[in-house]
N, C-alpha and C positions, 0 to 999 in steps of 0.2 A: 185100627184107624184106616180109611182108605187112603190109597196113595203109597208111592215108594220114593226112597232117597229123598232128594231135596225138593220133590215135586208135590208135597202136600203142604203149601204155604197159603197165606192170604194177604192180599194186598191191603193197605192201610184203609181203603175205602170200601172194601167188600171182598166176598170170596171169589177167588179166581182159579183158573187152571193154567198150568205151565204150557209154554210153547214148545215145538221140537227143539231138542238140544239144549234145553235150559240146564245151566250149570249152576245157577244161584237159587236162593231161597225165594226169589220173586215169582209172581204168577203173572200171566199175561192176559188171560180173558175171563171176565166175570162169568161166575157160575149162576144159572138160573134156579128156580124153585125145585124143578125135577132132579137136577144133578145134586143139589143140596140135600134133598131128601135121601137119595141114594148114600150120599157121604154119611148122614145121621144114622140111616139103618145100620151102617156097617161099623158105627162107632159106639155101640152098646157095650159098657164094660160091667154092668150089673143089672140083673132082673129077678126080683124076688118078691112075692106078695104084691103089695101095692107100690113097691119102690121100682124106679127104673133110673139108671144112670148112664149118661152119655159122655163121650169125650169131645167137647165142643172144638171146632177149629176157630182160629182167630178171624176176627172180621165179621162174624155173624152176631147181630145185637139180639138181645133176649126179647126186648120189646121194640115195636116200631110203629110208625103212623100207618093208618090205612093204605094198603097197596104196597108197603115197603116189605122186602124180604127180611123176616125175622124169625127166631124160634118159635114165638108165641103164634105167629101166623101158620106155621107149619105143623104145630103140634096135633090139630085134629086129624090131619091126613097121616102123619106119623103113627098116630095110635091105631088107626085103621090098618095100616100095613103091618104093624107088629101084632095085630090081633088082640089088643087090649080093649076090655069091654067098657071102661069107664074114662071120662074125661081127665087129662093130665094136668096138674099144677106144678108150677115150679117152686121148690123148696129152697134150692140155694144154687147159685150160678155165678161164674166170673163175668168181668165187664165185656163189652163187645170186643175190645182189641186183644183180650186175653184168650189163650186156649185152656182147656182142661175140663174138670168135672162139672157137669150139670146135673143136679139131683132133682129128680121129678117123682111126683105122687098121684095115684089115682083115687086116693082117698083124702078127703078135705080134713078129717080129724088127724090123720097122720101128718099131713102137711103142717097143720098149726102146731102140733106136738113137737115136730122136728124143729121148725122155725124157732120155737121158745126154747128148745134144748141148746141151739146155738147162741142164742142170747143169754141164756143162763150160764153157758160155759165160758163167754167172754167175762161176764160179771164175777165169775169165780177165779178169774186170773188165768184160765186156761186157753189153749190156742187150737180150737177145732180145725182150722184150715191152714194147710202148708203148700206154699208155692215154690216154685223153681224159677231163677232168673239168670240169664247170662248178661253179664255187665261190662262196660268199657270202664276199666279201672278195677283196682283191687282195695277193698277196705283197710285202713290201717291197722284195725283190730280183727282178730280172726272171728269174733262173735261179740254181739252186744245188742243195744236197743236204740232205736230212733224214736224220739218223742217231741212232738212239736204240735202247735195249734194249725188247723188248715180251715180256709174259708174260700168262698168264691169271690173273685173281683173281676170287675169289668176292665179288660185290656183291650182299648180300641174298640173294634167291632165285634169281640169275642169274650165270653166269660172263662176265666182262667181259674184253677184251683192253685192258690198260693200258700206258702207257709207263713205262719204267725208266730215267731219264736217264744214271745212270753205273753200269751193272751191273759187280759185281765178276767178276774171272776165274773164281772158284770157282763163281759161279751160272751163268756161261756154259758153263763146263766140264760142270757137272752137267746142262745143258740146261734148268735152271730159268728162264732168261732167254735169248732169242735177240736177238743183235746184227743190227739191220735198217738198210737204207739204201734211199733212193728219191731219184733224180735228178729235178728239175722244171724246167720252163721256161714262163714266161707267153707264150701265143700271141696274146692279145688281152685287153683289159680295158675295161669300159664301165659307168659308173654304180655302182661299188662291186662289180661282179661280174667274174669272170674265166673264160676258157677256158684250161686248163692241160693241157700234156703231162707224163705221169708215166711214169718208167721204173724200176721197182723192181729192185735188184740182189739182193735176197733175197726169200723168199716166206714170209710168216707170215699166218695169217688176220686180215682187217680192216686189214692193214698200211697200205694207202693211206688209208683213212678216218683212222685215228689219226695218220698223218703230217700229213695236211691240217689236222687239228685243232691240231697243234703249229705249223703255220704260220700259225695263226689265221684260216684260210679253209677252213671245213668244206665238203664237198660238198653241193650242192644235194640235198634229198631224203635226207640222212642223218639219220634219226630216233634213231639209236643213240649217236652220239658228238657231234653239233653242239652238245648241251647243255655241253659241257665248254669252250665259248668263249663268255666273257661280254663285256659292253660297259659301259662307264662313260663318259657324255658322248661317245659314239661310238667311244671307244677300245677295241679288242679286248683281252682278255687271257685266258689259260689258267686253267681251273678243274679241279682234281683230281678224278678220278671219284668219290671218296668224298664230296665236297662237292656235286656236281652230279648229282642223279639223272636217269637217262635219260628223255626225253619227246619228243614230236612236235617236230620242227623248228619254231622260231618266226621268222616272216619279218615285217618292218615293212610298214605299209600301202602304201608307194611301190612295193616289190618285188611285193607281192600284187598291185597294180594292174597292174603290167606284165606279170605272168604271167597275168593274168585269173583269179586264185584267190581264193576266200573262205578265211577262217580254219578253216572246218568242213571244207574239202576238203584241207587240208594233209597229213592223215594217209595220203592216196592218193597224195602225190607221189612218184615213184619216184626210186631213187637214180641221180644223173647221173654214173656212172663206167662207162667203155666200153673194152673192150679192142680197140682198132683195129687193131694191127699185131703179128704174129709174125715174126721173122726166122728163116727155115729154111736149111738147107745150100744149097738151090737159089736162094734169094732170099727177099725179104720177101713175106708174105701179109697181105692187108688186108681189113678189113669196114667199110663205112660205118656211121656211127652210126644209131640207130634213128629213126623219124620224130618220136617225142616229144622226143628230145633236140635234134634240128634245130629243131623247133618252139620250144623254149625259148631256143636260141640267137637265132632271129629275134625273139622277144618281147624279150629283153634288148639286141638290137642288136649282138650279138657276131658278128664274122666267123666263117664255118665251117671255114676252113683245110682 
């Protein structure tokens, strides 16, 4: 991955480059298409036959409106720069805010075959995708499952993904609500923060972020859902989305000091969720966490695993 130390991060609203003397995981200046292309060229982690895998930085959407910076818009130029003869198709990719593996294919039949493979694996109860997340808070149990319904609800002027703890059969059948499940395991925990392994059985927008708030352990850099976890005398509890408006994540002074951040820099803190592994028919494919993620682990004293 291009970049060193804490310098390879992305702001919440787009890819950015750090300014001189930057100590934190925040970036200062938005990257343009040319710089993003160079970043992607250096992020290839697998290339064999029709398959190409990249290690995507956070902040880069897969799809975008015409004129917007997105992976899809950059694929034709990236294909030419890498000397690939055929058009690239997205097989599997993390959400805009996440970093990690993007699986591409230059063969339409291979794309459809692999997409069906991932669907069938989930139906068989397997977990083909493995994520890493750094969280504020440590789950009460070392491992377990988060299971809840999720749906979109209008909250003021924006749509939010909210949990539906006990969805009715009719609402699930009508697809008003989707039943979701994520398996988690605590890999390490120090000073009230943790490194978690997350394996979603289902796929729904923002599923991992909402599931982590239900564990009362929001992901570091989650400025959308972390406000749904409150604290009284240090004890966390869940707040309904209706009663807790979205705002920049709040960290206590001790954690800010460990991260080398000031409160004014918090809005630049990227989401610490990384798609680290995909299991393919031929075996697992891995991508290391980006430098800012590793930098945060070191600041918090969490082993990298």
